[in-house]
TORDO-709183 format. One record per residue (C-alpha): z, x, y; residue number from 1. Coordinates in steps of 0.02 Angstrom, whole numbers, plus 50000, padded with zeros to 5 digits. Last residue first. Example, Ala and Ser with C-alpha at 12.3 -4.5 7.8 and 13.67 -1.06 7.14 Angstrom:
! residues 2
R;pz;px;py;num
R;50357;50684;49947;2
R;50390;50615;49775;1
This chain:
! residues 331
R;pz;px;py;num
R;49595;50715;52657;331
R;49673;50796;52812;330
R;49779;50640;52840;329
R;49850;50596;52670;328
R;49833;50774;52604;327
R;49774;50791;52424;326
R;49768;50956;52330;325
R;49790;51144;52350;324
R;49607;51196;52354;323
R;49564;51325;52219;322
R;49579;51514;52198;321
R;49768;51519;52188;320
R;49849;51671;52270;319
R;49904;51797;52141;318
R;50059;51829;52037;317
R;49996;51737;51883;316
R;49956;51587;51991;315
R;50054;51590;52154;314
R;50142;51457;52256;313
R;50234;51492;52418;312
R;50402;51525;52500;311
R;50377;51687;52595;310
R;50274;51834;52533;309
R;50385;51977;52590;308
R;50512;51952;52451;307
R;50510;51768;52403;306
R;50621;51780;52251;305
R;50540;51708;52095;304
R;50529;51539;52009;303
R;50443;51540;51840;302
R;50290;51460;51762;301
R;50215;51320;51656;300
R;50353;51285;51530;299
R;50337;51118;51442;298
R;50437;50960;51478;297
R;50418;50818;51351;296
R;50542;50870;51285;295
R;50697;50949;51359;294
R;50682;51112;51457;293
R;50770;51251;51361;292
R;50908;51322;51470;291
R;50925;51511;51461;290
R;50871;51539;51640;289
R;50912;51385;51746;288
R;50787;51241;51746;287
R;50651;51195;51870;286
R;50558;51030;51874;285
R;50384;50956;51901;284
R;50367;50775;51844;283
R;50198;50698;51805;282
R;50124;50569;51921;281
R;49941;50595;51871;280
R;49893;50549;52049;279
R;49835;50720;52106;278
R;49703;50851;52068;277
R;49729;51025;52139;276
R;49790;51133;51995;275
R;49718;51039;51846;274
R;49571;50965;51942;273
R;49513;51123;52031;272
R;49554;51218;51872;271
R;49418;51120;51783;270
R;49286;51201;51896;269
R;49162;51060;51929;268
R;48980;51038;51878;267
R;48996;50856;51823;266
R;48955;50889;51639;265
R;49059;51049;51641;264
R;49207;50961;51720;263
R;49200;50822;51590;262
R;49200;50947;51447;261
R;49340;51049;51531;260
R;49461;50905;51562;259
R;49569;50918;51405;258
R;49550;51106;51384;257
R;49614;51135;51560;256
R;49763;51021;51526;255
R;49810;51114;51367;254
R;49790;51282;51453;253
R;49921;51222;51578;252
R;50056;51255;51450;251
R;50071;51192;51271;250
R;49934;51303;51199;249
R;50003;51461;51281;248
R;50000;51514;51463;247
R;49871;51651;51447;246
R;49713;51552;51489;245
R;49813;51444;51610;244
R;49883;51587;51716;243
R;50068;51543;51721;242
R;50127;51471;51886;241
R;50231;51577;52005;240
R;50335;51463;52116;239
R;50401;51577;52254;238
R;50571;51528;52320;237
R;50654;51453;52475;236
R;50708;51293;52387;235
R;50625;51168;52505;234
R;50476;51283;52529;233
R;50449;51310;52343;232
R;50470;51125;52303;231
R;50341;51077;52433;230
R;50225;51212;52369;229
R;50243;51146;52192;228
R;50185;50979;52265;227
R;50029;51054;52343;226
R;49986;51163;52194;225
R;50015;51028;52063;224
R;49916;50893;52154;223
R;49963;50753;52273;222
R;50070;50645;52158;221
R;50172;50771;52060;220
R;50344;50688;52064;219
R;50485;50806;52109;218
R;50622;50911;52029;217
R;50752;51044;52065;216
R;50899;51125;51973;215
R;50875;51034;51807;214
R;51040;51037;51712;213
R;50996;50952;51547;212
R;51064;50784;51607;211
R;50949;50791;51758;210
R;50799;50833;51650;209
R;50837;50687;51534;208
R;50856;50571;51685;207
R;50680;50619;51741;206
R;50601;50625;51568;205
R;50618;50437;51546;204
R;50485;50411;51680;203
R;50349;50509;51590;202
R;50215;50438;51707;201
R;50062;50344;51647;200
R;49920;50320;51771;199
R;49825;50155;51770;198
R;49658;50171;51862;197
R;49651;50360;51857;196
R;49713;50370;51677;195
R;49587;50236;51627;194
R;49448;50340;51706;193
R;49512;50491;51610;192
R;49500;50393;51448;191
R;49324;50334;51493;190
R;49260;50513;51515;189
R;49072;50526;51542;188
R;49055;50336;51528;187
R;49126;50321;51704;186
R;48964;50397;51772;185
R;48937;50335;51950;184
R;48980;50509;52015;183
R;49130;50438;52108;182
R;49188;50354;51948;181
R;49178;50516;51849;180
R;49263;50611;51989;179
R;49406;50485;51994;178
R;49430;50500;51806;177
R;49432;50690;51814;176
R;49560;50681;51955;175
R;49668;50567;51847;174
R;49660;50692;51705;173
R;49701;50845;51810;172
R;49880;50878;51757;171
R;49972;50787;51618;170
R;50152;50736;51589;169
R;50313;50836;51599;168
R;50309;51003;51690;167
R;50419;51156;51684;166
R;50464;51301;51799;165
R;50598;51414;51725;164
R;50726;51474;51850;163
R;50734;51662;51883;162
R;50744;51645;52071;161
R;50831;51481;52117;160
R;50772;51300;52126;159
R;50891;51177;52210;158
R;50793;51114;52360;157
R;50681;50981;52284;156
R;50832;50875;52242;155
R;50905;50815;52076;154
R;51031;50678;52114;153
R;51204;50704;52038;152
R;51233;50598;51884;151
R;51347;50446;51876;150
R;51215;50324;51817;149
R;51092;50382;51952;148
R;51027;50204;51973;147
R;50857;50173;52054;146
R;50770;50071;52188;145
R;50586;50049;52229;144
R;50503;49994;52391;143
R;50320;49948;52374;142
R;50183;49919;52502;141
R;50017;49850;52440;140
R;49880;49833;52571;139
R;49721;49735;52537;138
R;49599;49717;52682;137
R;49574;49616;52842;136
R;49748;49540;52845;135
R;49853;49396;52780;134
R;50036;49410;52735;133
R;50153;49406;52585;132
R;50328;49479;52574;131
R;50444;49552;52444;130
R;50550;49499;52297;129
R;50645;49555;52143;128
R;50519;49651;52037;127
R;50630;49711;51895;126
R;50641;49881;51812;125
R;50691;49887;51628;124
R;50574;50031;51589;123
R;50455;49936;51474;122
R;50449;49791;51601;121
R;50395;49890;51753;120
R;50215;49937;51714;119
R;50165;49773;51630;118
R;50252;49670;51762;117
R;50171;49761;51906;116
R;50000;49743;51826;115
R;50029;49558;51795;114
R;50073;49537;51979;113
R;49911;49622;52030;112
R;49818;49509;51910;111
R;49889;49358;52002;110
R;49822;49431;52163;109
R;49651;49458;52085;108
R;49654;49280;52016;107
R;49676;49217;52194;106
R;49505;49290;52235;105
R;49510;49383;52402;104
R;49417;49287;52539;103
R;49575;49263;52642;102
R;49612;49448;52655;101
R;49773;49512;52574;100
R;49931;49600;52635;99
R;50067;49622;52504;98
R;50247;49679;52523;97
R;50328;49720;52356;96
R;50512;49740;52312;95
R;50556;49847;52162;94
R;50705;49859;52047;93
R;50806;49966;51926;92
R;50722;50135;51899;91
R;50836;50260;51808;90
R;50879;50412;51914;89
R;50851;50599;51896;88
R;50777;50611;52071;87
R;50604;50627;51994;86
R;50633;50462;51904;85
R;50642;50368;52070;84
R;50480;50449;52131;83
R;50398;50408;51965;82
R;50445;50224;51983;81
R;50354;50221;52149;80
R;50191;50295;52084;79
R;50205;50187;51928;78
R;50222;50021;52019;77
R;50073;50046;52135;76
R;49965;50103;51989;75
R;50008;49954;51880;74
R;49977;49833;52022;73
R;49812;49918;52065;72
R;49749;49914;51886;71
R;49802;49734;51859;70
R;49711;49683;52019;69
R;49555;49763;51947;68
R;49494;49935;51998;67
R;49327;50018;52036;66
R;49241;49894;52152;65
R;49413;49848;52219;64
R;49428;50024;52282;63
R;49593;50119;52284;62
R;49695;50238;52391;61
R;49595;50237;52553;60
R;49470;50098;52518;59
R;49615;49974;52505;58
R;49781;50043;52564;57
R;49920;50086;52443;56
R;50096;50110;52512;55
R;50253;50199;52457;54
R;50440;50176;52469;53
R;50592;50261;52394;52
R;50775;50214;52370;51
R;50908;50287;52253;50
R;51064;50178;52263;49
R;51242;50242;52252;48
R;51394;50144;52190;47
R;51348;50186;52010;46
R;51362;50003;51959;45
R;51225;49947;52080;44
R;51185;49766;52033;43
R;51037;49690;52125;42
R;51044;49548;52251;41
R;50879;49486;52322;40
R;50846;49432;52500;39
R;50795;49275;52595;38
R;50803;49175;52434;37
R;50665;49135;52309;36
R;50643;49298;52214;35
R;50792;49364;52116;34
R;50980;49351;52134;33
R;51090;49447;52011;32
R;50951;49563;51952;31
R;51028;49697;51841;30
R;51019;49581;51690;29
R;50831;49571;51693;28
R;50690;49487;51790;27
R;50510;49543;51759;26
R;50371;49477;51873;25
R;50227;49382;51792;24
R;50297;49208;51822;23
R;50322;49247;52008;22
R;50140;49278;52056;21
R;50054;49110;52028;20
R;50194;49014;52115;19
R;50186;49143;52254;18
R;50004;49096;52286;17
R;50046;48910;52287;16
R;50190;48937;52407;15
R;50079;49037;52525;14
R;49955;48893;52525;13
R;49791;48906;52433;12
R;49606;48902;52480;11
R;49621;49056;52592;10
R;49674;49159;52440;9
R;49512;49115;52353;8
R;49499;48985;52216;7
R;49409;49011;52051;6
R;49275;49130;51990;5
R;49290;49320;52008;4
R;49157;49427;52090;3
R;49274;49570;52141;2
R;49253;49681;51988;1
C-alpha cells in the first residue's frame, strides 16, 4: 500500500502539503476561525468544553503495509470522537499534529486528510488546524473537543450496585480483522478487516445515554474486560458480565456468533476477541435499575457490590478465562 506514484513529502514545501490537506477537512458553523491562523476559534455555547487527545504511532498502532492514509485518518478520528461521545457530549472539532518521513508519498498524506473528513463530516465535527513536522516515521496526534449541550458529563465513577451494564456497538470484530491480517489471510474475514482498518463507533449513542440517565460510561478501546475494569475501579463496584451463551441473542452471544467462523479458521477462542479484543470503539455504560437503555445499547451485565472481591470484572460471577485486553506498555 506504500508504493504510490507521484511526489514524496520531501519534494514539496510545507505550504504545498497543507494546500493538499485543507480542501478535505470539514468546516461548519461552529468553526469561527479555521486553519490558516496561529490558532482556531470554535464556538462553545455550553460554556464548557470536553477535551481529549490520542496518538497513533506507525508500527505500534498501524502499519502502512496494512492500511491506506484514508484508513489511518478515519481510525484516528473515530477513536477521538468516541472519547468525546463517551462523556455524553457531541463532537465539535479536532486539531491534528502530523509527523511524516520525507519519503512518504504526498498522496498518502492527502488520503489521511480524506479519511479525517469522511469520519468527521457525518457527525458535524470540524478539523480546525494542527501542526506538521518531519520525522523518521508517521505519528498522528489528535485533540478532539465536544459540547455537552447543557448536560452533566457522564464519568466512569458513577456506577452503583444494581445498575444495568449495557454496550453500544460491537465487540471483537476489530480483533478478528487484526488477526486475519497478522495471519496473512485477510480473505478469511474481509468485513472484520475493514472494521479494523476503519472502525465505526456509535457516536450518537453517547448523548442519548446521557439524556437517559446513564450513571457511568467510557469508550471501549482496549478491550471489554480491561475497560470494564477501569469503570469498576473508578466506581468501586463489580462489573458482572453475562455469560455469552446465556446472555440472549442481543447480548454478547451476538458478538461471539459474529466472529466464531473466523476464530475457528484461525484456531482462536472467539471469547478472547469478544472479551479481550480492542479498537471497536463501542460505548460501555451503566443505567439505574428500571431504566431501559436506549437503542443501540443492549444489556450485557449488571453492577454489583464489591463484597470481599474488590472492584473487578467477572463473567457470570466467575473470573474471566481470557486475557483482559491491550496495554500500551505491557503489550
